[in-house]
Rosetta silent file (secondary structure, phi, psi, omega in degrees, C-alpha in Angstrom):
SEQUENCE: MTRLIIQSVFILVSLTIAYYTAAGIRFEQVKEVLSTLQNISAAVFTLAGIWIAYIYPEAIAAFTNPKKVSLIKGSEKTKRIEKLVLIILTSAFVLVTILLFNLSYMLLKNASVVIEHKEVLKILSVGLIIFVSLNQIKAILAVMINNIEFVNELHKNKTEQEANDEL
SCORE:     score description
SCORE:     0.000 S_00000001
   1 L     0.000  -40.662  179.753   85.394   89.993   75.660 S_00000001
   2 H   -61.425  -41.497  179.660   86.173   92.694   78.229 S_00000001
   3 H   -62.021  -40.191  178.923   86.288   90.100   81.013 S_00000001
   4 H   -63.540  -40.998  178.698   88.749   88.009   79.019 S_00000001
   5 H   -65.130  -45.161  179.314   90.995   91.027   78.508 S_00000001
   6 H   -60.296  -45.512 -179.685   90.848   91.925   82.203 S_00000001
   7 H   -65.302  -37.548  177.470   91.688   88.347   83.224 S_00000001
   8 H   -63.617  -42.233  177.163   94.552   88.229   80.709 S_00000001
   9 H   -63.951  -42.941  178.215   95.968   91.457   82.142 S_00000001
  10 H   -59.093  -43.513  179.483   95.586   90.059   85.672 S_00000001
  11 H   -63.562  -46.745 -179.386   97.501   86.904   84.675 S_00000001
  12 H   -61.311  -47.685  179.080  100.263   88.894   82.999 S_00000001
  13 H   -62.520  -44.334 -178.499  100.611   91.300   85.937 S_00000001
  14 H   -61.055  -47.893 -178.827  100.504   88.445   88.466 S_00000001
  15 H   -68.852  -35.065  178.247  103.190   86.396   86.766 S_00000001
  16 H   -65.627  -48.461  178.346  105.399   89.437   86.186 S_00000001
  17 H   -61.644  -44.006 -179.032  105.229   90.498   89.831 S_00000001
  18 H   -62.073  -41.130 -178.959  105.746   86.894   90.959 S_00000001
  19 H   -57.990  -41.374 -176.016  108.771   86.455   88.704 S_00000001
  20 H   -87.885  -13.745 -174.710  110.537   89.415   90.299 S_00000001
  21 H  -120.353  -17.589 -171.785  109.463   88.877   93.913 S_00000001
  22 H   -58.216  -36.030 -176.346  108.947   85.143   94.547 S_00000001
  23 H   -59.790  -32.192 -177.760  112.537   84.448   95.571 S_00000001
  24 H   -92.902    6.114 -176.572  112.223   86.695   98.630 S_00000001
  25 L   -99.509  133.070  177.435  108.857   85.367   99.813 S_00000001
  26 L  -100.865  157.792 -177.485  108.586   82.844  102.660 S_00000001
  27 H   -63.301  -30.334  178.036  105.694   80.414  103.143 S_00000001
  28 H   -60.224  -39.169  178.148  104.717   82.132  106.418 S_00000001
  29 H   -66.331  -39.166  179.124  104.008   85.282  104.410 S_00000001
  30 H   -63.910  -42.862  179.515  101.946   83.291  101.931 S_00000001
  31 H   -60.504  -39.635  178.642   99.896   81.762  104.757 S_00000001
  32 H   -63.286  -44.876  179.771   99.097   85.237  106.112 S_00000001
  33 H   -64.715  -43.167  179.683   97.922   86.451  102.713 S_00000001
  34 H   -62.584  -39.379  178.890   95.856   83.301  102.157 S_00000001
  35 H   -64.559  -45.923  177.949   94.200   83.684  105.555 S_00000001
  36 H   -62.485  -44.880 -179.650   93.312   87.318  104.879 S_00000001
  37 H   -61.947  -40.405  178.233   92.118   86.468  101.387 S_00000001
  38 H   -62.517  -45.364 -179.805   89.952   83.638  102.737 S_00000001
  39 H   -63.772  -44.510  179.771   88.308   85.926  105.296 S_00000001
  40 H   -64.206  -44.915 -179.131   87.658   88.672  102.756 S_00000001
  41 H   -61.489  -42.676  179.140   86.307   86.216  100.180 S_00000001
  42 H   -64.009  -40.776  179.702   83.945   84.642  102.694 S_00000001
  43 H   -65.994  -44.749  179.780   82.686   88.069  103.778 S_00000001
  44 H   -65.345  -41.898  177.290   82.139   89.274  100.202 S_00000001
  45 H   -56.165  -47.919 -179.277   80.471   85.963   99.300 S_00000001
  46 H   -65.685  -47.015 -178.275   78.099   86.364  102.249 S_00000001
  47 H   -59.944  -46.749  179.902   77.415   90.050  101.646 S_00000001
  48 H   -65.537  -37.597  177.015   76.565   89.565   97.971 S_00000001
  49 H   -63.569  -40.524  177.523   74.358   86.586   98.831 S_00000001
  50 H   -65.095  -40.956  176.770   72.469   88.645  101.395 S_00000001
  51 H   -54.008  -49.988 -177.181   72.012   91.433   98.830 S_00000001
  52 H   -64.893  -46.810 -174.266   70.387   89.004   96.434 S_00000001
  53 H   -67.372  -38.776 -173.261   68.263   87.227   99.041 S_00000001
  54 H   -99.234  -34.955 -178.108   66.878   90.258  100.856 S_00000001
  55 H   -87.926  -28.639 -179.454   66.878   93.102   98.379 S_00000001
  56 L  -124.094   64.447 -178.105   65.853   91.034   95.371 S_00000001
  57 H   -62.324  -24.839  178.210   63.568   88.305   96.702 S_00000001
  58 H   -65.926  -25.574  176.180   62.001   87.999   93.248 S_00000001
  59 H   -67.692  -40.782  176.769   65.363   86.676   92.015 S_00000001
  60 H   -65.998  -42.048  178.439   65.168   83.868   94.561 S_00000001
  61 H   -61.494  -40.477  179.297   61.531   83.245   93.593 S_00000001
  62 H   -66.115  -35.282  179.356   62.549   83.079   89.933 S_00000001
  63 H   -69.794  -42.272 -177.545   65.296   80.607   90.795 S_00000001
  64 H   -80.782  -23.189  179.215   63.021   78.341   92.827 S_00000001
  65 L  -135.921   93.506 -175.951   60.075   78.684   90.436 S_00000001
  66 H   -54.478  -22.773  178.974   61.146   79.148   86.777 S_00000001
  67 H   -67.444  -19.936 -179.037   57.602   80.224   85.841 S_00000001
  68 H   -93.471    7.575 -177.951   58.212   83.414   87.830 S_00000001
  69 H   -60.128  -23.521  178.880   61.338   84.381   85.876 S_00000001
  70 H   -63.894  -18.332  178.804   59.298   87.061   84.133 S_00000001
  71 H   -61.325  -32.795 -177.331   59.388   88.993   87.402 S_00000001
  72 L  -113.008   -8.164  179.298   62.980   90.028   86.766 S_00000001
  73 L   -62.412  132.643  174.268   63.256   89.730   82.982 S_00000001
  74 L    75.836   -5.445 -179.566   63.943   93.038   81.339 S_00000001
  75 L   -83.554  160.503  178.162   64.072   94.952   84.602 S_00000001
  76 L   -69.924  -16.967  178.257   66.985   97.160   85.555 S_00000001
  77 H   -71.443  -23.259 -177.395   67.479   94.900   88.561 S_00000001
  78 H   -58.370  -43.712  179.717   68.566   92.054   86.274 S_00000001
  79 H   -63.991  -41.380  179.514   71.945   93.682   85.612 S_00000001
  80 H   -66.025  -40.798  177.917   72.537   94.299   89.301 S_00000001
  81 H   -62.736  -42.484  178.178   71.602   90.701   90.124 S_00000001
  82 H   -59.352  -44.400  178.481   73.976   89.497   87.409 S_00000001
  83 H   -61.165  -43.062 -179.853   76.788   91.593   88.913 S_00000001
  84 H   -65.189  -39.201  177.537   76.082   90.210   92.371 S_00000001
  85 H   -64.411  -40.332  177.358   76.082   86.631   91.088 S_00000001
  86 H   -64.372  -36.038  176.113   79.441   87.262   89.391 S_00000001
  87 H   -63.392  -44.432  178.608   80.773   88.635   92.683 S_00000001
  88 H   -62.318  -44.194  179.174   79.603   85.473   94.454 S_00000001
  89 H   -63.270  -40.131  178.254   81.196   83.284   91.781 S_00000001
  90 H   -62.095  -47.223  179.907   84.468   85.212   92.032 S_00000001
  91 H   -65.052  -37.520  176.449   84.576   84.820   95.806 S_00000001
  92 H   -64.523  -41.848  177.066   83.696   81.128   95.512 S_00000001
  93 H   -59.830  -43.672  179.321   86.502   80.705   92.946 S_00000001
  94 H   -62.930  -44.982  179.966   88.936   82.390   95.341 S_00000001
  95 H   -63.232  -42.799  178.382   87.845   80.170   98.238 S_00000001
  96 H   -65.334  -40.487  178.919   88.154   76.985   96.158 S_00000001
  97 H   -61.944  -43.270  178.082   91.568   78.103   94.894 S_00000001
  98 H   -61.880  -44.653  179.021   92.780   78.683   98.466 S_00000001
  99 H   -60.394  -48.643 -179.537   91.507   75.260   99.513 S_00000001
 100 H   -65.621  -36.579  177.465   93.180   73.520   96.562 S_00000001
 101 H   -61.459  -50.139 -179.695   96.397   75.494   97.093 S_00000001
 102 H   -64.221  -41.072  178.342   96.598   74.447  100.759 S_00000001
 103 H   -63.888  -45.185  178.610   95.663   70.857   99.952 S_00000001
 104 H   -61.221  -43.370  179.116   98.254   70.671   97.166 S_00000001
 105 H   -59.906  -46.301 -178.849  100.922   72.118   99.429 S_00000001
 106 H   -61.825  -44.977 -174.369  100.160   69.581  102.136 S_00000001
 107 H   -80.090  -30.454 -169.484  100.129   66.597   99.758 S_00000001
 108 H  -113.710   -2.456 -172.117  102.908   67.545   97.361 S_00000001
 109 L   -59.733  -27.405 -179.971  105.458   69.650   99.258 S_00000001
 110 L  -104.767    7.277  178.797  107.898   66.719   99.574 S_00000001
 111 L   -68.708  142.818 -176.133  107.262   65.183   96.144 S_00000001
 112 H   -61.116  -38.237 -179.887  110.418   64.855   94.061 S_00000001
 113 H   -64.780  -34.519  178.367  108.915   66.691   91.076 S_00000001
 114 H   -70.372  -44.109 -179.909  108.058   69.645   93.339 S_00000001
 115 H   -63.678  -40.609  179.748  111.530   69.705   94.875 S_00000001
 116 H   -64.216  -36.030 -175.700  113.143   69.536   91.412 S_00000001
 117 L  -113.261   33.144 -173.606  111.086   72.453   90.077 S_00000001
 118 H   -55.372  -45.040 -175.730  110.802   74.401   93.314 S_00000001
 119 H   -65.639  -44.692  179.636  111.736   77.819   91.869 S_00000001
 120 H   -65.873  -43.695  179.684  109.293   77.656   88.941 S_00000001
 121 H   -65.479  -32.827  177.164  106.500   76.328   91.153 S_00000001
 122 H   -66.666  -42.798  177.097  107.154   79.084   93.678 S_00000001
 123 H   -61.714  -45.820  179.395  106.789   81.720   90.947 S_00000001
 124 H   -64.028  -39.196  179.445  103.575   80.069   89.718 S_00000001
 125 H   -65.577  -46.698  178.143  102.238   79.795   93.279 S_00000001
 126 H   -63.592  -40.453  176.909  102.944   83.441   94.083 S_00000001
 127 H   -60.508  -41.237  178.375  101.467   84.379   90.700 S_00000001
 128 H   -62.983  -43.086  179.918   98.320   82.401   91.487 S_00000001
 129 H   -64.907  -41.449  177.073   97.926   84.137   94.844 S_00000001
 130 H   -63.704  -42.636 -179.436   98.376   87.551   93.233 S_00000001
 131 H   -60.082  -48.802 -179.575   95.879   86.598   90.501 S_00000001
 132 H   -69.564  -30.594  175.820   93.144   85.545   92.927 S_00000001
 133 H   -64.553  -44.061  177.816   93.896   88.608   95.075 S_00000001
 134 H   -61.460  -41.262  178.441   93.384   90.898   92.084 S_00000001
 135 H   -66.082  -37.357  178.749   90.110   89.154   91.297 S_00000001
 136 H   -69.850  -37.579  175.584   88.951   89.490   94.894 S_00000001
 137 H   -61.286  -42.349  177.575   89.858   93.191   94.889 S_00000001
 138 H   -60.353  -40.964  178.959   87.817   93.556   91.702 S_00000001
 139 H   -66.189  -40.281  177.932   84.867   91.838   93.439 S_00000001
 140 H   -62.312  -45.371  178.617   85.174   94.132   96.471 S_00000001
 141 H   -61.714  -37.054  178.318   85.180   97.182   94.203 S_00000001
 142 H   -64.967  -38.187  176.324   82.114   95.805   92.409 S_00000001
 143 H   -64.028  -43.445  179.548   80.297   95.501   95.755 S_00000001
 144 H   -61.937  -44.715  178.905   81.254   99.079   96.582 S_00000001
 145 H   -62.903  -42.274  178.471   80.040  100.331   93.198 S_00000001
 146 H   -59.549  -41.627  178.190   76.826   98.352   93.606 S_00000001
 147 H   -64.312  -42.719  178.560   76.261  100.002   96.991 S_00000001
 148 H   -62.825  -44.465  178.195   76.862  103.471   95.549 S_00000001
 149 H   -61.130  -40.051  179.670   74.442  102.777   92.685 S_00000001
 150 H   -64.093  -45.490  179.302   71.854  101.544   95.183 S_00000001
 151 H   -64.325  -41.945  177.131   72.192  104.660   97.356 S_00000001
 152 H   -60.434  -40.280  178.017   71.999  106.897   94.279 S_00000001
 153 H   -64.203  -40.410  177.125   68.844  105.064   93.223 S_00000001
 154 H   -61.948  -45.141  179.128   67.359  105.593   96.693 S_00000001
 155 H   -63.251  -41.243  179.032   68.131  109.326   96.547 S_00000001
 156 H   -61.935  -47.337  179.538   66.660  109.573   93.053 S_00000001
 157 H   -63.135  -39.233  178.895   63.470  107.792   94.137 S_00000001
 158 H   -64.656  -43.791  179.388   63.224  109.961   97.256 S_00000001
 159 H   -63.372  -42.933  177.909   63.634  113.146   95.193 S_00000001
 160 H   -62.983  -41.542  179.660   61.009  111.983   92.687 S_00000001
 161 H   -64.293  -42.445  178.490   58.626  111.107   95.526 S_00000001
 162 H   -64.132  -39.617  178.248   59.135  114.513   97.158 S_00000001
 163 H   -64.814  -41.447  178.350   58.523  116.248   93.806 S_00000001
 164 H   -67.041  -36.711  179.172   55.321  114.238   93.293 S_00000001
 165 H   -66.500  -32.364  179.957   54.179  115.005   96.840 S_00000001
 166 H   -72.247  -22.811  179.555   54.606  118.741   96.208 S_00000001
 167 L   -77.142    0.000    0.000   52.292  118.560   93.195 S_00000001
């Protein structure tokens, strides 16, 4: 339910900003944002995938061999893996959206229906770019939070180990 509320707020904010700003935006500016967004999404996608593959190899083992799923069931790592998978899905969604946006622009930019409704489509296009940007920012923040939690866990484990060593 929380995710639905967040996405609804993102849509509302995106369309509101687009409504008031789209008229002054040129396609060159859109291309720059899309290029940056593509690079960031690819990097986040890769980073989260590496996290899963190298830090949680049992998750990969569970995926390739369903009988081993008990390795991660009920563990505290399950939530972190779930967050990382959602980050990967978000970045994949952003990348697919960018691809479809560019493809649509190429194929439809001279279509009569597009020319007739140019202003509305421009608002929707800018809104879409803002929406996927907000989602990618959310994914970046989730990676940052995940890293902080991981470092905190390392410090906690180190402190516990030092306390046990002193006994």
